[in-house]
BAKOLRO-12163 format. One record per residue (C-alpha): residue in one letter; x, y, z. Coordinates in pm, whole numbers, plus 50000, padded with zeros to 5 digits. Layout:
<atoms>
<'A'; <X; Y; Z>>;
...
</atoms>
This chain:
<atoms>
<'M'; <36899; 18426; 68876>>;
<'H'; <37197; 18166; 68938>>;
<'V'; <37174; 18048; 68556>>;
<'F'; <37131; 18406; 68428>>;
<'S'; <37481; 18539; 68641>>;
<'L'; <37671; 18194; 68536>>;
<'H'; <37620; 18289; 68163>>;
<'L'; <37664; 18629; 68239>>;
<'L'; <38035; 18563; 68388>>;
<'L'; <38063; 18325; 68034>>;
<'L'; <37969; 18619; 67810>>;
<'L'; <38262; 18797; 68007>>;
<'L'; <38475; 18614; 68014>>;
<'L'; <38409; 18535; 67630>>;
<'L'; <38445; 18935; 67573>>;
<'A'; <38733; 18931; 67814>>;
<'G'; <38968; 18686; 67555>>;
<'A'; <38820; 18874; 67233>>;
<'L'; <38943; 19190; 67389>>;
<'A'; <39249; 19027; 67479>>;
<'R'; <39265; 18871; 67108>>;
<'A'; <39262; 19263; 66983>>;
<'Q'; <39493; 19384; 67193>>;
<'D'; <39774; 19093; 67120>>;
<'L'; <39667; 19206; 66776>>;
<'L'; <39716; 19568; 66818>>;
<'A'; <40161; 19644; 66796>>;
<'A'; <40251; 19944; 66997>>;
<'L'; <40640; 20025; 66792>>;
<'D'; <40800; 20395; 66874>>;
<'Y'; <40710; 20499; 66507>>;
<'G'; <40318; 20432; 66603>>;
<'A'; <40064; 20151; 66621>>;
<'F'; <39973; 19897; 66357>>;
<'Q'; <39648; 19693; 66367>>;
<'G'; <39707; 19329; 66258>>;
<'A'; <39414; 19058; 66222>>;
<'Y'; <39300; 18708; 66309>>;
<'S'; <39235; 18443; 66007>>;
<'D'; <39000; 18160; 66167>>;
<'R'; <39016; 17958; 65883>>;
<'Y'; <39406; 17940; 65906>>;
<'N'; <39420; 17975; 66227>>;
<'I'; <39689; 18263; 66171>>;
<'S'; <39709; 18622; 66303>>;
<'Y'; <39847; 18849; 66034>>;
<'W'; <39991; 19202; 65954>>;
<'Q'; <39963; 19250; 65544>>;
<'K'; <40116; 19600; 65563>>;
<'I'; <40398; 19775; 65757>>;
<'P'; <40624; 20027; 65657>>;
<'F'; <40984; 19939; 65723>>;
<'A'; <41170; 20223; 65558>>;
<'A'; <41102; 20533; 65384>>;
<'P'; <40938; 20563; 65017>>;
<'P'; <41272; 20547; 64804>>;
<'V'; <41091; 20816; 64581>>;
<'G'; <41238; 21171; 64464>>;
<'E'; <41624; 21162; 64580>>;
<'N'; <41553; 20848; 64783>>;
<'R'; <41539; 20708; 64442>>;
<'F'; <41861; 20443; 64377>>;
<'R'; <41972; 20516; 64775>>;
<'A'; <42009; 20300; 65102>>;
<'P'; <41637; 20251; 65271>>;
<'Q'; <41569; 20533; 65483>>;
<'P'; <41442; 20555; 65803>>;
<'P'; <41093; 20529; 65808>>;
<'G'; <40858; 20845; 65970>>;
<'H'; <40657; 20758; 66230>>;
<'V'; <40242; 20685; 66056>>;
<'G'; <40102; 20909; 66282>>;
<'R'; <39863; 20933; 66608>>;
<'D'; <39580; 20734; 66435>>;
<'V'; <39599; 20328; 66435>>;
<'Y'; <39778; 20210; 66074>>;
<'N'; <39563; 19979; 65898>>;
<'S'; <39778; 19666; 65864>>;
<'T'; <39508; 19473; 65689>>;
<'Q'; <39590; 19577; 65364>>;
<'R'; <39776; 19467; 65077>>;
<'F'; <40126; 19659; 64939>>;
<'S'; <40210; 19778; 64551>>;
<'M'; <40467; 19562; 64472>>;
<'C'; <40832; 19788; 64384>>;
<'P'; <40800; 19899; 63961>>;
<'Q'; <40819; 19549; 63740>>;
<'R'; <40589; 19421; 63446>>;
<'E'; <40474; 19680; 63220>>;
<'T'; <40262; 19900; 63442>>;
<'S'; <40264; 19697; 63737>>;
<'G'; <40372; 19906; 64121>>;
<'S'; <40476; 20144; 64281>>;
<'E'; <40816; 20306; 64438>>;
<'D'; <40670; 20349; 64750>>;
<'C'; <40701; 19962; 64794>>;
<'L'; <40908; 19924; 65074>>;
<'Y'; <40695; 19731; 65286>>;
<'L'; <40689; 19386; 65498>>;
<'G'; <40423; 19182; 65611>>;
<'L'; <40441; 18934; 65824>>;
<'Y'; <40199; 18652; 66013>>;
<'S'; <40202; 18339; 66269>>;
<'R'; <40020; 18135; 66477>>;
<'P'; <39772; 18342; 66755>>;
<'W'; <40011; 18473; 67031>>;
<'T'; <39948; 18623; 67347>>;
<'R'; <40231; 18888; 67548>>;
<'G'; <40386; 18671; 67767>>;
<'Q'; <40421; 18324; 67609>>;
<'P'; <40756; 18286; 67465>>;
<'L'; <40869; 18411; 67214>>;
<'R'; <40930; 18171; 66861>>;
<'P'; <41180; 18138; 66571>>;
<'V'; <41150; 18401; 66290>>;
<'V'; <41196; 18347; 65935>>;
<'V'; <41252; 18649; 65693>>;
<'V'; <41203; 18540; 65356>>;
<'F'; <41281; 18688; 65012>>;
<'Y'; <41117; 18618; 64692>>;
<'G'; <41251; 18519; 64365>>;
<'G'; <41247; 18687; 64009>>;
<'G'; <41538; 18701; 63879>>;
<'F'; <41646; 19001; 64085>>;
<'V'; <41400; 19203; 63850>>;
<'R'; <41035; 19128; 63956>>;
<'G'; <40866; 19021; 64244>>;
<'S'; <40638; 19061; 64544>>;
<'A'; <40593; 18976; 64895>>;
<'S'; <40234; 19180; 64955>>;
<'F'; <40008; 18826; 65052>>;
<'E'; <39654; 18726; 65145>>;
<'P'; <39599; 18454; 65393>>;
<'R'; <39656; 18171; 65340>>;
<'P'; <40014; 18328; 65266>>;
<'S'; <40319; 18145; 65104>>;
<'L'; <40537; 17935; 65301>>;
<'Y'; <40198; 17802; 65510>>;
<'P'; <40339; 17417; 65468>>;
<'V'; <40605; 17495; 65664>>;
<'L'; <40422; 17666; 65943>>;
<'E'; <40208; 17353; 65932>>;
<'L'; <40475; 17130; 65975>>;
<'S'; <40620; 17359; 66268>>;
<'A'; <40597; 17215; 66617>>;
<'D'; <40415; 17399; 66839>>;
<'P'; <40499; 17755; 66911>>;
<'G'; <40535; 17760; 66524>>;
<'L'; <40708; 18013; 66339>>;
<'V'; <40654; 18403; 66269>>;
<'V'; <40725; 18456; 65907>>;
<'V'; <40810; 18802; 65735>>;
<'Y'; <40792; 18901; 65407>>;
<'P'; <40942; 19222; 65341>>;
<'N'; <40934; 19407; 64979>>;
<'Y'; <41260; 19513; 64794>>;
<'R'; <41368; 19723; 64537>>;
<'T'; <41455; 19462; 64166>>;
<'N'; <41563; 19583; 63853>>;
<'A'; <41692; 19944; 63772>>;
<'F'; <41530; 20068; 64075>>;
<'G'; <41726; 19824; 64301>>;
<'F'; <42044; 19678; 64086>>;
<'L'; <42137; 20007; 63865>>;
<'P'; <42561; 19993; 63845>>;
<'G'; <42787; 20250; 63723>>;
<'R'; <43117; 20481; 63824>>;
<'Q'; <42817; 20725; 63818>>;
<'V'; <42650; 20564; 64128>>;
<'A'; <42963; 20483; 64327>>;
<'A'; <43028; 20875; 64315>>;
<'D'; <42702; 20998; 64436>>;
<'H'; <42728; 20872; 64728>>;
<'P'; <42605; 20888; 65010>>;
<'R'; <42300; 21063; 64780>>;
<'S'; <42281; 20737; 64552>>;
<'D'; <42405; 20363; 64682>>;
<'L'; <42489; 20019; 64463>>;
<'N'; <42237; 19767; 64527>>;
<'P'; <41990; 19940; 64681>>;
<'G'; <41805; 19596; 64667>>;
<'L'; <42018; 19392; 64880>>;
<'L'; <42040; 19675; 65122>>;
<'D'; <41668; 19680; 65131>>;
<'Q'; <41694; 19329; 65259>>;
<'R'; <41946; 19417; 65543>>;
<'A'; <41661; 19722; 65672>>;
<'A'; <41431; 19476; 65653>>;
<'I'; <41652; 19221; 65892>>;
<'E'; <41723; 19475; 66102>>;
<'W'; <41380; 19615; 66160>>;
<'T'; <41309; 19218; 66186>>;
<'S'; <41572; 19209; 66483>>;
<'R'; <41448; 19544; 66657>>;
<'Y'; <41041; 19497; 66664>>;
<'I'; <40936; 19134; 66605>>;
<'R'; <40981; 19048; 66973>>;
<'H'; <40614; 19216; 66978>>;
<'F'; <40471; 19030; 66724>>;
<'G'; <40605; 18703; 66977>>;
<'G'; <40950; 18647; 66763>>;
<'D'; <41272; 18600; 66884>>;
<'P'; <41534; 18829; 66763>>;
<'D'; <41812; 18588; 66870>>;
<'R'; <41627; 18303; 66606>>;
<'I'; <41584; 18476; 66296>>;
<'T'; <41658; 18219; 65934>>;
<'I'; <41714; 18429; 65627>>;
<'Q'; <41534; 18191; 65353>>;
<'G'; <41459; 18264; 64978>>;
<'Q'; <41434; 18092; 64654>>;
<'S'; <41596; 18130; 64307>>;
<'A'; <41685; 18537; 64306>>;
<'G'; <41517; 18509; 64666>>;
<'G'; <41846; 18245; 64779>>;
<'G'; <42080; 18429; 64583>>;
<'S'; <41969; 18717; 64848>>;
<'V'; <42026; 18468; 65101>>;
<'V'; <42331; 18397; 64951>>;
<'A'; <42451; 18817; 64941>>;
<'Q'; <42347; 18867; 65305>>;
<'V'; <42564; 18596; 65385>>;
<'I'; <42899; 18710; 65223>>;
<'A'; <42833; 19100; 65279>>;
<'Q'; <42948; 19310; 65576>>;
<'P'; <42863; 19140; 65854>>;
<'R'; <42822; 19479; 66037>>;
<'H'; <42718; 19705; 65780>>;
<'N'; <42404; 19837; 65962>>;
<'I'; <42163; 20043; 65693>>;
<'M'; <41972; 20265; 65977>>;
<'A'; <42228; 20340; 66227>>;
<'S'; <42408; 20466; 65887>>;
<'S'; <42128; 20633; 65780>>;
<'S'; <42144; 20998; 65740>>;
<'G'; <41718; 21010; 65766>>;
<'S'; <41504; 21045; 65503>>;
<'S'; <41440; 21342; 65274>>;
<'S'; <41077; 21311; 65267>>;
<'G'; <41004; 21620; 65512>>;
<'D'; <40925; 21393; 65796>>;
<'A'; <41056; 21492; 66102>>;
<'G'; <41012; 21139; 66222>>;
<'P'; <41267; 20903; 66135>>;
<'R'; <41581; 20888; 66299>>;
<'P'; <41856; 20638; 66229>>;
<'W'; <41808; 20307; 66415>>;
<'P'; <42117; 20242; 66646>>;
<'R'; <42162; 19912; 66775>>;
<'P'; <42192; 19839; 67148>>;
<'R'; <42625; 19794; 67244>>;
<'A'; <42571; 19458; 67348>>;
<'A'; <42380; 19369; 66983>>;
<'A'; <42675; 19524; 66798>>;
<'T'; <42850; 19254; 66747>>;
<'K'; <42592; 19010; 66752>>;
<'P'; <42471; 18826; 66419>>;
<'L'; <42165; 18978; 66260>>;
<'F'; <42076; 18661; 66213>>;
<'A'; <42126; 18285; 66302>>;
<'A'; <42071; 18070; 66008>>;
<'A'; <42034; 18099; 65598>>;
<'L'; <41863; 17812; 65384>>;
<'A'; <41890; 17911; 64975>>;
<'N'; <41655; 17664; 64779>>;
<'S'; <41845; 17692; 64410>>;
<'P'; <42048; 18033; 64524>>;
<'F'; <42027; 18211; 64158>>;
<'W'; <42387; 18370; 64165>>;
<'P'; <42487; 18524; 63802>>;
<'K'; <42832; 18685; 63747>>;
<'T'; <42917; 18908; 64000>>;
<'Y'; <43099; 19193; 63797>>;
<'A'; <43250; 19474; 63969>>;
<'F'; <43015; 19825; 63975>>;
<'D'; <43285; 19987; 63737>>;
<'S'; <43337; 19674; 63484>>;
<'P'; <43268; 19733; 63167>>;
<'E'; <42986; 19494; 63184>>;
<'A'; <42871; 19686; 63426>>;
<'Q'; <42892; 20029; 63310>>;
<'W'; <42704; 19957; 62999>>;
<'I'; <42432; 19860; 63216>>;
<'F'; <42397; 20226; 63332>>;
<'D'; <42439; 20392; 63026>>;
<'T'; <42241; 20175; 62829>>;
<'L'; <41959; 20257; 62999>>;
<'S'; <42053; 20630; 63066>>;
<'E'; <42043; 20656; 62635>>;
<'R'; <41706; 20450; 62694>>;
<'V'; <41563; 20673; 62914>>;
<'G'; <41636; 21004; 62748>>;
<'C'; <41899; 21123; 62953>>;
<'G'; <42206; 21070; 62691>>;
<'A'; <42498; 20899; 62615>>;
<'P'; <42812; 20857; 62762>>;
<'P'; <43031; 21161; 62698>>;
<'A'; <43379; 21061; 62536>>;
<'P'; <43659; 21015; 62808>>;
<'P'; <43920; 21242; 62844>>;
<'R'; <44242; 21236; 62706>>;
<'D'; <44442; 21045; 62913>>;
<'G'; <44198; 20734; 62875>>;
<'A'; <44125; 20733; 63199>>;
<'P'; <43737; 20663; 63265>>;
<'S'; <43569; 20988; 63334>>;
<'G'; <43424; 20913; 63651>>;
<'G'; <43138; 21093; 63948>>;
<'D'; <42793; 21250; 63792>>;
<'G'; <42928; 21587; 63630>>;
<'D'; <42768; 21459; 63255>>;
<'G'; <42420; 21488; 63483>>;
<'R'; <42309; 21125; 63374>>;
<'L'; <42203; 20967; 63708>>;
<'A'; <42040; 21321; 63832>>;
<'C'; <41830; 21268; 63513>>;
<'L'; <41759; 20927; 63593>>;
<'K'; <41644; 21057; 63951>>;
<'A'; <41426; 21278; 63775>>;
<'A'; <41311; 21050; 63494>>;
<'D'; <40961; 20941; 63495>>;
<'V'; <40862; 20594; 63676>>;
<'Q'; <40698; 20444; 63384>>;
<'V'; <41028; 20508; 63145>>;
<'I'; <41228; 20377; 63380>>;
<'R'; <41053; 20074; 63428>>;
<'D'; <41034; 20013; 63029>>;
<'A'; <41397; 20077; 62950>>;
<'S'; <41478; 19859; 63291>>;
<'L'; <41256; 19527; 63117>>;
<'A'; <41358; 19585; 62800>>;
<'I'; <41732; 19548; 62882>>;
<'A'; <41654; 19223; 63082>>;
<'D'; <41456; 19116; 62796>>;
<'S'; <41765; 19149; 62564>>;
<'H'; <41934; 18910; 62751>>;
<'L'; <41655; 18644; 62765>>;
<'H'; <41725; 18483; 62462>>;
<'N'; <42152; 18497; 62459>>;
<'T'; <42424; 18313; 62684>>;
<'S'; <42433; 18637; 62991>>;
<'T'; <42393; 18582; 63283>>;
<'F'; <42398; 18941; 63369>>;
<'T'; <42176; 19233; 63396>>;
<'W'; <41975; 19409; 63691>>;
<'A'; <42207; 19191; 63963>>;
<'P'; <42443; 19275; 64274>>;
<'V'; <42761; 19393; 64196>>;
<'L'; <43052; 19448; 64409>>;
<'D'; <43053; 19774; 64552>>;
<'G'; <43338; 19818; 64804>>;
<'R'; <43104; 19896; 65111>>;
<'F'; <42880; 19648; 65157>>;
<'L'; <42928; 19355; 64846>>;
<'R'; <43314; 19372; 64900>>;
<'R'; <43367; 19015; 64783>>;
<'P'; <43294; 18719; 64570>>;
<'L'; <43157; 18454; 64698>>;
<'S'; <43390; 18200; 64563>>;
<'S'; <43641; 18398; 64810>>;
<'I'; <43422; 18158; 65091>>;
<'A'; <43434; 17860; 64869>>;
<'S'; <43590; 17581; 65129>>;
<'S'; <43895; 17404; 65011>>;
<'V'; <43815; 17016; 64869>>;
<'D'; <44002; 16693; 64861>>;
<'T'; <43861; 16489; 64604>>;
<'T'; <44079; 16201; 64700>>;
<'T'; <43875; 16120; 64983>>;
<'T'; <43550; 16397; 64853>>;
<'T'; <43602; 16507; 65248>>;
<'I'; <43502; 16856; 65250>>;
<'T'; <43782; 17050; 65497>>;
<'T'; <43635; 17364; 65654>>;
<'T'; <44010; 17564; 65635>>;
<'P'; <43982; 17865; 65356>>;
<'D'; <44235; 18000; 65179>>;
<'K'; <44431; 18220; 65302>>;
<'E'; <44362; 18495; 65068>>;
<'G'; <43981; 18440; 65195>>;
<'E'; <44025; 18370; 65555>>;
<'E'; <43897; 18690; 65681>>;
<'E'; <43650; 18685; 65472>>;
<'R'; <43476; 18350; 65529>>;
<'R'; <43540; 18372; 65889>>;
<'R'; <43330; 18710; 65880>>;
<'A'; <43091; 18568; 65656>>;
<'A'; <43002; 18213; 65838>>;
<'A'; <42620; 18217; 65949>>;
<'P'; <42621; 17951; 66293>>;
<'A'; <42404; 17733; 66042>>;
<'V'; <42362; 17700; 65661>>;
<'F'; <42130; 17456; 65462>>;
<'A'; <42135; 17492; 65059>>;
<'M'; <41913; 17278; 64812>>;
<'Y'; <42005; 17280; 64408>>;
<'N'; <41787; 17090; 64171>>;
<'T'; <41958; 16773; 63914>>;
<'H'; <41795; 16949; 63611>>;
<'E'; <41722; 17341; 63648>>;
<'G'; <42024; 17422; 63486>>;
<'E'; <41891; 17323; 63165>>;
<'D'; <41593; 17627; 63193>>;
<'F'; <41844; 17853; 63092>>;
<'I'; <42017; 17747; 62830>>;
<'H'; <41822; 17991; 62527>>;
<'P'; <41694; 17938; 62249>>;
<'P'; <41574; 17610; 62359>>;
<'G'; <41681; 17364; 62110>>;
<'S'; <41996; 17510; 62021>>;
<'V'; <42264; 17353; 62209>>;
<'A'; <42242; 16986; 62050>>;
<'T'; <42579; 16906; 61901>>;
<'A'; <42945; 16895; 62061>>;
<'A'; <43013; 17204; 61810>>;
<'D'; <42691; 17367; 61925>>;
<'F'; <42804; 17317; 62302>>;
<'G'; <43173; 17468; 62271>>;
<'A'; <43033; 17771; 62108>>;
<'W'; <42761; 17808; 62383>>;
<'L'; <43057; 17774; 62627>>;
<'A'; <43266; 18018; 62471>>;
<'A'; <43004; 18238; 62450>>;
<'F'; <42894; 18203; 62815>>;
<'L'; <43185; 18247; 62975>>;
<'P'; <43397; 18467; 62718>>;
<'G'; <43680; 18567; 62995>>;
<'L'; <43794; 18188; 62942>>;
<'D'; <44070; 18076; 62733>>;
<'A'; <44160; 17828; 62483>>;
<'A'; <44283; 17645; 62792>>;
<'D'; <44045; 17736; 63022>>;
<'L'; <43760; 17586; 62834>>;
<'A'; <43976; 17251; 62769>>;
<'G'; <43945; 17224; 63117>>;
<'V'; <43636; 17263; 63120>>;
<'A'; <43488; 16978; 62821>>;
<'L'; <43765; 16764; 63071>>;
<'L'; <43546; 16805; 63362>>;
<'Y'; <43236; 16762; 63160>>;
<'P'; <43308; 16531; 62922>>;
<'E'; <43043; 16409; 62588>>;
<'R'; <42921; 16156; 62809>>;
<'G'; <42971; 16186; 63115>>;
<'G'; <42724; 16189; 63469>>;
<'S'; <42690; 16350; 63814>>;
<'E'; <42594; 16278; 64137>>;
<'A'; <42207; 16235; 64057>>;
<'I'; <42231; 16175; 63683>>;
<'G'; <42393; 15836; 63642>>;
<'R'; <42467; 15859; 63241>>;
<'Y'; <42404; 16153; 62975>>;
<'D'; <42551; 16170; 62634>>;
<'D'; <42331; 16493; 62509>>;
<'A'; <42508; 16833; 62461>>;
<'A'; <42162; 17028; 62579>>;
<'T'; <42205; 16826; 62897>>;
<'R'; <42551; 16900; 62943>>;
<'A'; <42565; 17285; 62903>>;
<'G'; <42313; 17213; 63157>>;
<'L'; <42525; 17107; 63402>>;
<'V'; <42751; 17348; 63380>>;
<'Y'; <42520; 17640; 63396>>;
<'R'; <42363; 17497; 63658>>;
<'D'; <42709; 17431; 63840>>;
<'V'; <42840; 17818; 63809>>;
<'V'; <42523; 17963; 63884>>;
<'L'; <42302; 17757; 64120>>;
<'A'; <42468; 17436; 64241>>;
<'C'; <42814; 17600; 64367>>;
<'P'; <42700; 17854; 64498>>;
<'A'; <42454; 17602; 64707>>;
<'F'; <42802; 17412; 64736>>;
<'W'; <43002; 17737; 64866>>;
<'L'; <42730; 17825; 65100>>;
<'A'; <42686; 17512; 65297>>;
<'G'; <43049; 17570; 65343>>;
<'A'; <43034; 17887; 65520>>;
<'G'; <42795; 17692; 65783>>;
<'G'; <43146; 17643; 65978>>;
<'G'; <43200; 17405; 66274>>;
<'G'; <42962; 17131; 66132>>;
<'R'; <42655; 17313; 66072>>;
<'G'; <42601; 17319; 65672>>;
<'W'; <42382; 17108; 65492>>;
<'L'; <42324; 17027; 65125>>;
<'G'; <42057; 16914; 64913>>;
<'E'; <41981; 16761; 64596>>;
<'Y'; <41640; 16746; 64482>>;
<'S'; <41583; 16500; 64164>>;
<'I'; <41185; 16464; 64127>>;
<'A'; <41099; 16448; 63783>>;
<'P'; <41152; 16653; 63662>>;
<'A'; <41393; 16851; 63845>>;
<'K'; <41403; 17181; 63654>>;
<'H'; <41391; 17526; 63856>>;
<'A'; <41147; 17583; 64115>>;
<'S'; <41046; 17234; 64044>>;
<'D'; <41100; 17173; 64427>>;
<'V'; <40857; 17472; 64565>>;
<'Y'; <40562; 17228; 64455>>;
<'W'; <40629; 17099; 64856>>;
<'W'; <40657; 17406; 65046>>;
<'N'; <40538; 17744; 64908>>;
<'A'; <40163; 17653; 64914>>;
<'P'; <39915; 17390; 64995>>;
<'N'; <39834; 17146; 64771>>;
<'T'; <39683; 16764; 64704>>;
<'A'; <39989; 16604; 64674>>;
<'H'; <40085; 16734; 65039>>;
<'E'; <39848; 16493; 65166>>;
<'T'; <39879; 16176; 64884>>;
<'D'; <40256; 16209; 64953>>;
<'R'; <40300; 16249; 65298>>;
<'H'; <40671; 16093; 65317>>;
<'H'; <40808; 16344; 65104>>;
<'F'; <40619; 16651; 65213>>;
<'L'; <40690; 16551; 65571>>;
<'G'; <41077; 16417; 65500>>;
<'Y'; <41143; 16772; 65289>>;
<'T'; <40916; 17025; 65406>>;
<'G'; <40955; 16868; 65720>>;
<'A'; <41359; 16869; 65704>>;
<'M'; <41277; 17289; 65619>>;
<'A'; <41035; 17351; 65919>>;
<'S'; <41336; 17183; 66140>>;
<'F'; <41537; 17358; 66018>>;
<'M'; <41430; 17703; 66023>>;
<'A'; <41287; 17641; 66399>>;
<'T'; <41601; 17481; 66533>>;
<'G'; <41894; 17528; 66304>>;
<'D'; <41942; 17197; 66193>>;
<'P'; <41724; 17010; 65941>>;
<'N'; <41738; 16660; 66159>>;
<'T'; <41633; 16773; 66481>>;
<'R'; <41283; 16736; 66461>>;
<'N'; <41276; 16466; 66178>>;
<'L'; <40917; 16354; 66087>>;
<'T'; <40994; 16047; 65845>>;
<'A'; <41277; 15746; 65864>>;
<'N'; <41506; 15806; 65672>>;
<'S'; <41528; 16145; 65576>>;
<'T'; <41870; 16214; 65782>>;
<'V'; <41992; 16512; 65637>>;
<'P'; <42416; 16472; 65589>>;
<'T'; <42616; 16723; 65725>>;
<'L'; <42841; 16891; 65412>>;
<'D'; <43159; 16752; 65635>>;
<'T'; <43136; 16385; 65589>>;
<'G'; <43112; 16411; 65205>>;
<'Y'; <42755; 16360; 65128>>;
<'Q'; <42466; 16536; 65019>>;
<'F'; <42106; 16488; 65126>>;
<'H'; <41900; 16353; 64807>>;
<'V'; <41535; 16397; 64763>>;
<'R'; <41414; 16151; 64486>>;
<'T'; <41116; 15992; 64351>>;
<'E'; <41210; 15678; 64521>>;
<'G'; <41206; 15882; 64915>>;
<'F'; <41500; 16034; 65027>>;
<'G'; <41876; 15856; 65085>>;
<'Q'; <42241; 16003; 65160>>;
<'L'; <42417; 16084; 64810>>;
<'K'; <42812; 16066; 64811>>;
<'L'; <42956; 16396; 64625>>;
<'S'; <43136; 16279; 64424>>;
<'Q'; <43181; 16512; 64097>>;
<'L'; <43049; 16847; 64246>>;
<'P'; <43334; 16929; 64446>>;
<'E'; <43608; 16893; 64171>>;
<'R'; <43366; 17054; 63928>>;
<'C'; <43314; 17355; 64227>>;
<'A'; <43677; 17335; 64252>>;
<'L'; <43802; 17469; 63930>>;
<'W'; <43511; 17740; 63887>>;
<'K'; <43629; 17845; 64164>>;
<'R'; <44008; 17860; 64028>>;
<'L'; <43871; 17979; 63720>>;
<'A'; <43611; 18266; 63928>>;
<'H'; <43795; 18566; 63851>>;
<'K'; <43740; 18494; 63477>>;
<'V'; <43379; 18410; 63490>>;
<'P'; <43341; 18638; 63753>>;
<'I'; <43151; 18473; 64039>>;
</atoms>
C-alpha cells in the first residue's frame, strides 16, 4: 500500500510538472491565446507563428503595418510555419506579417531573459523568418549563460511590396507609406516590447541583430526617428475585423528606447536616395509600366514634376495581381544584377521615419592619431544624439566587397577600375574621382590586407567601404559613451557571409575549432545578453576593444587580435565628405 501511494504521488508530480509546462507554453495576449511547443532534442520552447500585424493585403498593400485583429476565442496554433512575403518566382504570400520566437524553457515567476530581434538578409529583395527547430542563431543560444536568450524572428516585406518609392506613394499617406518593410520591422520591435514578458523576455533588454540587408535593417532602425511608434499612430486595419486597435505606449515608456543594443554583421547599406529623386521615381515608373499600370504622364507645362496619384497608377498597383507585381519586381532587381548600380529595392529617405542619411551621424576622425571622437558635426548633432543606441557592435569582412563587382573578371586593369568607379559613382566629378584614387591607389592595402596590386581587389575595397565597412564604422560610432565596438573578419575567404558559418547554424567546426567558435560567437552571445562583447569572455586574447581606442576586433586564422584603425577612418571620412554625391 505504501509503495502504491508513493508511485501515485510520483505520477501526480509528473503530471503536475507536465501541466505546468503546458501552461507555460500557452501565451495569453490581449488579442488571443497562442499555443507553443517544446523540443526535447534542442531543449527549447518555441512559437513558430504569431501574427504581429494585420495582413497587408488589399488597401493595406504598400501601407504601414496595421494592428493585428483578434484571433478568436479558440487557442491559436503557433506550432506551424508561415509563408514568406512575396518573392522569387511563385513563393510567398502577402499575408506574411508573422513572427516566431524560441528560448530555453521558462516558467512564470522565473527571471526575465535578454531578447534578440533578428532581421534576415537578402538584399531587401528576399528572405524569410519562418523556422523549424533547430532555428537560426541556435549556436549563440548554446553559448549564452543561463538563463539564455529569447530570440524573435519577424517577417518583413521586401522588394516592391516593402520598398516602393516615388512621389505617388508619399502623396497617398496615410493610405500608403514609403519604406513599409522598415515599418514592419519597427512594428515587430514594438510588439516585442509590448508582449515579450509573456514569453519570459525582458522588454528593457532588447537587442536588434541582422546580417547583410538584415544588418542594413539594424542601421535603419538605429538612425530612424526614435519615437516613431508605428502601431500607436496606426489608424487600424481595413480587414473588416473590429478587433485591431492602435497600441498606446505607456506614458513611462514614451521616451524609453525600444531597444537597448544593436548588432550588425556586414550591414548592407546601398545608396540612399530621397523618395522623389529621379533614381527612386524611375523605380516606381518602371514597375508601373511592367505591371501594366501605365507610363508616367507628360510633365506639366511649367516643367514641375506632377505629384500625387492623379494618374491612378498607384491605385492600379494596389489592385494588381500579386504574381504580376512579383514578376515585375524581380525583373527590376535582376536588371541591376550585372551592372554598377547598387540601388533597386532599398530604403529611401521618406521625410517621416527615415529622415536623414547614415552619414549624418558619422563620427569625426582625427587621422593623425586614428582616434575616433564622438563629437558630431553641427549639422548632424541633433540627429546623432537621438540616433545613438546605448550599445552598438558592428562587424565587416575583409574581402566581401569583391562579391559585388559584376560581372566577375570585369575589373582587371587600372583603366577598368577607372571606368567601373565612374559608373559606380556617377555623381562624382573628376576631382572627386582623383581623391578616391589617391586613397585607394593601384598598389595599396588596408587594415587586414597587407598589400594588394590588382584592380579587382582595389574595386572590391571601394565597394566594401562605401556599402558595408563604413556603414559598420559609422554605426559603431553611434554607440556613445564608449559603448561602440567594431570588428573585422579575415578568415579566408572573408567574403560576404563567410562569418555566418560560426553563429547561424551548428556545424562540425564548432567542435573541431572551439577557439574561434568560443571567441567570435561567444562575443556575440555576450553582447546580446549584456550589451558588452567582453562581459562573458569565453577565451583568452579575444577582448573586443571599444571604437574610441582607435582599434578594432580582428578575427583571423591565427586567432584574435586588436587591429589599429590606420586607413578605414580616413577613407570613411572621404565618403562622408562625398556622401551627398554617392549618396549615402
